[in-house]
C-alpha positions as CSV (number, residue, x, y, z in Angstrom):
1,X,100.4,57.1,-4.3
2,X,98.8,58.4,-7.4
3,X,98.3,54.9,-8.8
4,X,96.8,53.7,-5.6
5,X,94.6,56.7,-5.4
6,X,93.4,56.1,-8.9
7,X,92.7,52.5,-8.1
8,X,90.7,53.6,-5.1
9,X,88.8,56.1,-7.3
10,X,88.1,53.4,-9.9
11,X,87.0,51.0,-7.2
12,X,84.7,53.6,-5.8
13,X,83.3,54.3,-9.2
14,X,82.7,50.7,-9.7
15,X,80.9,50.4,-6.4
16,X,78.9,53.5,-7.2
17,X,77.9,51.9,-10.5
18,X,76.9,48.7,-8.8
19,X,75.0,50.6,-6.1
20,X,73.2,52.5,-8.9
21,X,72.3,49.3,-10.6
22,X,71.1,47.9,-7.3
23,X,69.1,51.1,-6.7
24,X,67.4,50.8,-10.1
25,X,66.8,47.1,-9.4
26,X,65.3,48.0,-6.0
27,X,63.3,50.8,-7.4
28,X,61.9,48.5,-10.1
29,X,61.1,45.9,-7.4
30,X,59.5,48.5,-5.2
31,X,57.4,49.8,-8.2
32,X,56.4,46.2,-9.1
33,X,55.6,45.6,-5.4
34,X,53.5,48.8,-5.3
35,X,51.7,47.7,-8.5
36,X,51.0,44.3,-6.9
37,X,49.9,45.9,-3.6
38,X,47.6,48.2,-5.6
39,X,46.1,45.3,-7.5
40,X,45.7,43.3,-4.2
41,X,44.0,46.3,-2.6
42,X,41.6,46.4,-5.6
43,X,41.0,42.7,-5.2
44,X,40.5,43.2,-1.4
45,X,38.1,46.0,-2.1
46,X,36.2,43.8,-4.5
47,X,36.1,41.0,-2.0
48,X,35.0,43.4,0.7
49,X,32.2,44.6,-1.6
50,X,31.3,40.9,-2.4
51,X,31.3,40.0,1.2
52,X,29.2,43.0,2.1
53,X,26.8,42.1,-0.7
54,X,26.7,38.5,0.5
55,X,26.2,39.7,4.0
56,X,23.2,41.8,3.0
57,X,21.8,38.9,0.9
58,X,22.4,36.6,3.8
59,X,20.6,39.0,6.1
60,X,17.6,39.0,3.7
61,X,17.8,35.2,3.3
62,X,17.9,34.8,7.0
63,X,15.0,37.2,7.5
64,X,13.0,35.3,4.8
65,X,13.9,31.9,6.3
66,X,13.0,33.1,9.7
67,X,9.6,34.3,8.4
68,X,9.1,31.0,6.6
69,X,10.0,29.1,9.8
70,X,7.7,31.1,11.9
71,X,4.9,30.6,9.3
72,X,5.6,26.9,9.1
73,X,5.7,26.7,12.9
74,X,2.3,28.4,13.1
75,X,1.0,26.0,10.5
76,X,2.4,23.0,12.4
77,X,0.8,24.3,15.6
78,X,-2.5,24.7,13.9
79,X,-2.3,21.2,12.3
80,X,-1.3,19.8,15.8
81,X,-4.4,21.5,17.2
82,X,-6.6,20.0,14.5
83,X,-4.9,16.6,14.9
84,X,-5.4,16.7,18.6
85,X,-9.0,17.7,18.1
86,X,-9.5,14.8,15.6
87,X,-7.8,12.4,18.1
88,X,-10.1,13.5,20.8
89,X,-13.1,13.1,18.5
90,X,-11.9,9.7,17.5
91,X,-11.4,8.7,21.1
92,X,-14.9,9.8,21.9
93,X,-16.3,7.9,19.0
94,X,-14.3,4.9,19.9
95,X,-15.5,5.0,23.4
96,X,-19.1,5.4,22.2
97,X,-18.6,2.5,19.8
98,X,-17.0,0.4,22.4
99,X,-19.8,1.0,24.8
100,X,-22.4,0.2,22.2
101,X,-20.4,-2.9,21.2
102,X,-20.2,-4.0,24.9
103,X,-24.0,-3.5,25.2
104,X,-24.5,-5.4,22.0
105,X,-22.3,-8.2,23.1
106,X,-24.0,-8.5,26.4
107,X,-27.4,-8.7,24.6
108,X,-26.0,-11.3,22.2
109,X,-24.6,-13.3,25.0
110,X,-27.9,-13.2,26.8
111,X,-29.7,-14.2,23.7
112,X,-27.1,-16.9,22.9
113,X,-27.7,-18.3,26.4
114,X,-31.4,-18.5,25.8
115,X,-30.9,-19.9,22.3
116,X,-28.6,-22.5,23.7
117,X,-31.2,-23.6,26.2
118,X,-33.8,-23.7,23.3
119,X,-31.4,-25.7,21.1
120,X,-31.0,-28.2,23.9
121,X,-34.8,-28.5,24.3
122,X,-35.2,-28.8,20.5
123,X,-32.5,-31.4,20.3
124,X,-34.0,-33.4,23.1
125,X,-37.5,-33.1,21.5
126,X,-36.1,-34.3,18.1
127,X,-34.3,-37.2,19.6
128,X,-36.7,-38.3,22.3
129,X,-40.3,-37.2,21.4
130,X,-42.2,-40.4,20.9
131,X,-39.0,-42.2,20.2
132,X,-40.5,-45.7,20.7
133,X,-43.3,-44.9,18.4
134,X,-41.0,-43.6,15.7
135,X,-38.7,-46.6,16.0
136,X,-41.7,-48.9,15.7
137,X,-42.9,-47.0,12.7
138,X,-39.5,-47.2,11.1
139,X,-39.4,-51.0,11.6
140,X,-43.0,-51.5,10.3
141,X,-42.4,-49.1,7.4
142,X,-39.2,-51.0,6.5
143,X,-41.1,-54.3,6.7
144,X,-44.0,-53.0,4.5
145,X,-41.6,-51.6,2.0
146,X,-39.8,-54.9,1.7
147,X,-43.1,-56.7,1.2
148,X,-44.1,-54.2,-1.4
149,X,-40.9,-54.7,-3.3
150,X,-41.4,-58.5,-3.1
151,X,-45.1,-58.1,-4.1
152,X,-44.2,-56.0,-7.1
153,X,-41.7,-58.6,-8.2
154,X,-44.3,-61.3,-7.9
155,X,-46.8,-59.2,-9.8
156,X,-44.3,-58.6,-12.6
157,X,-43.6,-62.4,-12.8
158,X,-47.3,-63.2,-12.7
159,X,-48.1,-60.6,-15.4
160,X,-45.3,-61.9,-17.6
161,X,-46.6,-65.5,-17.1
162,X,-50.1,-64.5,-17.9
163,X,-48.9,-62.6,-21.0
164,X,-47.0,-65.6,-22.2
165,X,-50.1,-67.9,-21.7
166,X,-52.3,-65.4,-23.5
167,X,-49.8,-65.2,-26.4
168,X,-49.6,-69.0,-26.6
169,X,-53.5,-69.2,-26.3
170,X,-53.8,-66.7,-29.2
171,X,-51.5,-68.9,-31.3
172,X,-53.6,-72.0,-30.5
173,X,-56.8,-70.2,-31.4
174,X,-55.2,-69.1,-34.7
175,X,-54.1,-72.7,-35.3
176,X,-57.7,-73.8,-34.5
177,X,-59.1,-71.4,-37.1
178,X,-56.6,-72.6,-39.6
179,X,-57.5,-76.3,-39.0
180,X,-61.2,-75.4,-39.2
181,X,-60.7,-73.7,-42.5
182,X,-58.8,-76.8,-43.7
183,X,-61.6,-79.0,-42.6
184,X,-64.2,-76.8,-44.3
185,X,-62.1,-76.9,-47.5
186,X,-61.6,-80.6,-47.2
187,X,-65.3,-81.2,-46.7
188,X,-66.0,-79.6,-50.1
189,X,-64.5,-82.7,-51.8
190,X,-65.9,-86.2,-51.6
191,X,-64.1,-89.2,-50.3
192,X,-65.7,-91.2,-53.2
193,X,-63.9,-90.7,-56.4
194,X,-64.7,-93.0,-59.4
195,X,-66.8,-95.2,-57.2
196,X,-63.9,-95.9,-54.8
197,X,-63.0,-94.4,-51.4
198,X,-60.0,-92.1,-51.5
199,X,-57.9,-93.4,-48.7
200,X,-55.6,-90.3,-48.5
201,X,-58.7,-88.1,-48.4
202,X,-60.0,-90.1,-45.4
203,X,-56.6,-90.1,-43.7
204,X,-56.3,-86.4,-44.1
205,X,-59.8,-86.0,-42.6
206,X,-58.9,-88.1,-39.7
207,X,-55.5,-86.3,-39.2
208,X,-57.2,-82.9,-39.3
209,X,-59.9,-84.1,-36.8
210,X,-57.2,-85.4,-34.4
211,X,-55.2,-82.2,-34.8
212,X,-58.3,-80.1,-34.2
213,X,-59.2,-82.1,-31.1
214,X,-55.6,-81.7,-29.7
215,X,-55.7,-78.0,-30.3
216,X,-59.1,-77.8,-28.5
217,X,-57.7,-79.7,-25.5
218,X,-54.6,-77.5,-25.4
219,X,-56.8,-74.4,-25.6
220,X,-58.9,-75.6,-22.7
221,X,-55.9,-76.3,-20.6
222,X,-54.3,-73.0,-21.5
223,X,-57.6,-71.2,-20.6
224,X,-57.6,-73.0,-17.3
225,X,-53.9,-71.8,-16.8
226,X,-54.9,-68.3,-17.9
227,X,-57.8,-68.2,-15.4
228,X,-55.5,-69.5,-12.6
229,X,-52.8,-66.8,-13.6
230,X,-55.5,-64.1,-13.6
231,X,-56.7,-65.3,-10.2
232,X,-53.1,-65.2,-8.9
233,X,-52.6,-61.7,-10.4
234,X,-55.8,-60.4,-8.8
235,X,-54.8,-61.9,-5.5
236,X,-51.3,-60.2,-5.7
237,X,-52.9,-56.9,-6.7
238,X,-55.2,-57.1,-3.7
239,X,-52.2,-57.8,-1.5
240,X,-50.4,-54.8,-3.0
241,X,-53.5,-52.6,-2.4
242,X,-53.6,-53.9,1.2
243,X,-49.9,-53.1,1.7
244,X,-50.3,-49.7,0.1
245,X,-53.2,-49.0,2.5
246,X,-51.0,-50.1,5.4
247,X,-48.2,-47.9,4.2
248,X,-50.6,-44.9,3.9
249,X,-51.8,-45.7,7.4
250,X,-48.1,-45.6,8.6
251,X,-47.5,-42.4,6.8
252,X,-50.6,-40.9,8.4
253,X,-49.5,-42.0,11.8
254,X,-46.0,-40.6,11.1
255,X,-47.5,-37.3,10.0
256,X,-49.5,-37.1,13.2
257,X,-46.3,-37.7,15.3
258,X,-44.3,-35.2,13.2
259,X,-47.1,-32.6,13.5
260,X,-47.2,-33.1,17.3
261,X,-43.4,-32.8,17.4
262,X,-43.6,-29.7,15.2
263,X,-46.1,-28.1,17.6
264,X,-43.8,-28.8,20.5
265,X,-40.8,-27.3,18.6
266,X,-42.9,-24.2,17.8
267,X,-43.9,-23.9,21.4
268,X,-40.2,-24.0,22.4
269,X,-39.1,-21.6,19.7
270,X,-41.8,-19.0,20.6
271,X,-41.1,-19.3,24.3
272,X,-39.8,-15.9,25.7
273,X,-40.1,-14.5,22.2
274,X,-41.2,-11.1,23.4
275,X,-38.4,-11.0,25.9
276,X,-35.8,-11.7,23.2
277,X,-36.9,-8.9,21.1
């Protein structure tokens, strides 16, 4: 019994020691837990302070944003009022401009209708006013112009021919003067030399006389040709003067027709002029 009792006592002591150790462990855990709880409470308090501070700041921010929104809303309202007023003014100006434009267009259409009628009259006048006379003038003018061109060509040919004849005649006259000088020089020497007749001297005299006579005949013929050429040139010049006079007469007639046509056009253009203004 004693041994068993001792064993029980020893077992109980062991359990008491274990329970003591468990108590110490639990106390340490409780102390550690209390420390952590204290630290968490401090964190919670700090968070509460931060949240409160942020809540106050949020309230101030919300108040500021609300004030800004109200101010912005008022500005927008004022701008809308200005915009609507500007739109109304623009609409009024547009309506006025549109009315003026319609009136202007109506006036332009009215004038255009009148101008269209005038243009038709002017076109008809330009195409039909003394049309037959203008066509006849055109044909006669074309005919006279062609004759003038032909006449100028003939005059040019005649003048060229006369110039050639005159040039040739000048050469013949120069040759005549040369032969005359040779005859004068030849006459200074005698055909009798040493009591005999110099045959070569006589032959030269006869040759110069024949050449002189031939030149005189040619000069006479060329002067006749020159006179004929001058008569022809004068005739052609008179024909040209006549054609120019005829052309001036046609031009004067044309000017008369055009002046009359111009008066008709001016009458058409000035018609209802005061009304158009």
